[in-house]
C-alpha positions as CSV (number, residue, x, y, z in Angstrom):
1,X,0.3,0.1,0.0
2,X,1.3,3.6,-0.9
3,X,0.3,6.6,0.4
4,X,-1.5,7.6,-2.9
5,X,-3.6,4.8,-2.0
6,X,-4.1,5.7,1.5
7,X,-4.8,9.1,0.0
8,X,-7.3,8.2,-2.3
9,X,-9.1,6.2,0.0
10,X,-8.7,8.8,3.1
11,X,-12.1,8.3,5.1
12,X,-11.3,4.5,5.4
13,X,-7.6,5.0,6.0
14,X,-8.6,7.4,9.0
15,X,-11.0,5.1,10.7
16,X,-8.5,2.5,11.0
17,X,-5.9,5.6,11.8
18,X,-7.8,6.7,14.6
19,X,-7.9,3.0,16.1
20,X,-4.3,2.8,15.9
21,X,-3.8,6.4,17.0
22,X,-6.6,7.4,19.2
23,X,-5.4,10.8,20.3
24,X,-4.9,12.3,16.6
25,X,-6.3,15.7,16.5
26,X,-10.1,14.7,14.4
27,X,-10.4,18.2,12.9
28,X,-6.4,18.7,11.7
29,X,-7.2,15.2,9.5
30,X,-10.3,15.5,8.2
31,X,-8.8,15.5,4.7
32,X,-5.5,14.0,4.2
33,X,-2.7,15.5,4.7
34,X,0.2,16.3,1.7
35,X,2.6,13.5,2.9
36,X,3.0,10.4,4.9
37,X,5.8,13.2,6.8
38,X,3.1,15.5,7.2
39,X,1.0,12.6,8.9
40,X,3.7,11.3,11.0
41,X,4.7,14.8,12.1
42,X,1.4,15.2,13.2
43,X,0.9,11.7,15.3
44,X,4.5,12.5,16.8
45,X,3.2,15.5,18.3
46,X,0.0,14.1,19.5
47,X,1.2,11.0,20.9
48,X,4.8,12.1,22.3
49,X,7.1,10.5,20.1
50,X,9.8,11.3,17.8
51,X,9.5,12.1,14.6
52,X,11.3,8.9,13.7
53,X,9.2,6.6,16.3
54,X,6.2,7.6,15.1
55,X,7.1,7.4,10.8
56,X,8.0,3.9,11.9
57,X,4.4,3.1,13.6
58,X,3.1,4.1,10.3
59,X,5.0,2.1,8.6
60,X,4.1,-0.6,10.6
61,X,0.2,0.3,10.5
62,X,0.6,0.0,6.3
63,X,2.4,-3.0,6.9
64,X,-0.4,-4.6,8.9
65,X,-3.1,-3.1,6.8
66,X,-1.4,-4.6,4.0
67,X,-1.2,-7.8,4.9
68,X,-5.1,-8.0,6.2
69,X,-5.7,-6.8,2.4
70,X,-3.6,-9.3,0.7
71,X,-5.0,-12.3,3.2
72,X,-8.7,-10.9,2.4
73,X,-8.0,-11.4,-1.2
74,X,-6.3,-14.7,-0.9
75,X,-9.8,-15.9,1.1
76,X,-12.0,-14.6,-1.4
77,X,-10.1,-16.3,-4.1
78,X,-10.4,-19.7,-2.1
79,X,-13.9,-19.4,-1.0
80,X,-14.3,-18.8,-4.7
81,X,-12.9,-22.2,-5.6
């Protein structure tokens, strides 16, 4: 999953992000930030993390969401057989 994938499906991503990062300022992120760096800075500030810690957390979140998407697609392929 890329940053553009996240931005293009922002409302869905935002609900997942809010679950993972509950201290996000919902009014600040109603629209997708222009860059992944902007998002990670917001998360860092709200969750008392360094920028690099926040970036690592966001990358982990992206990885987990990507795995879940792949698992769902594979599950659908097996159920269709």
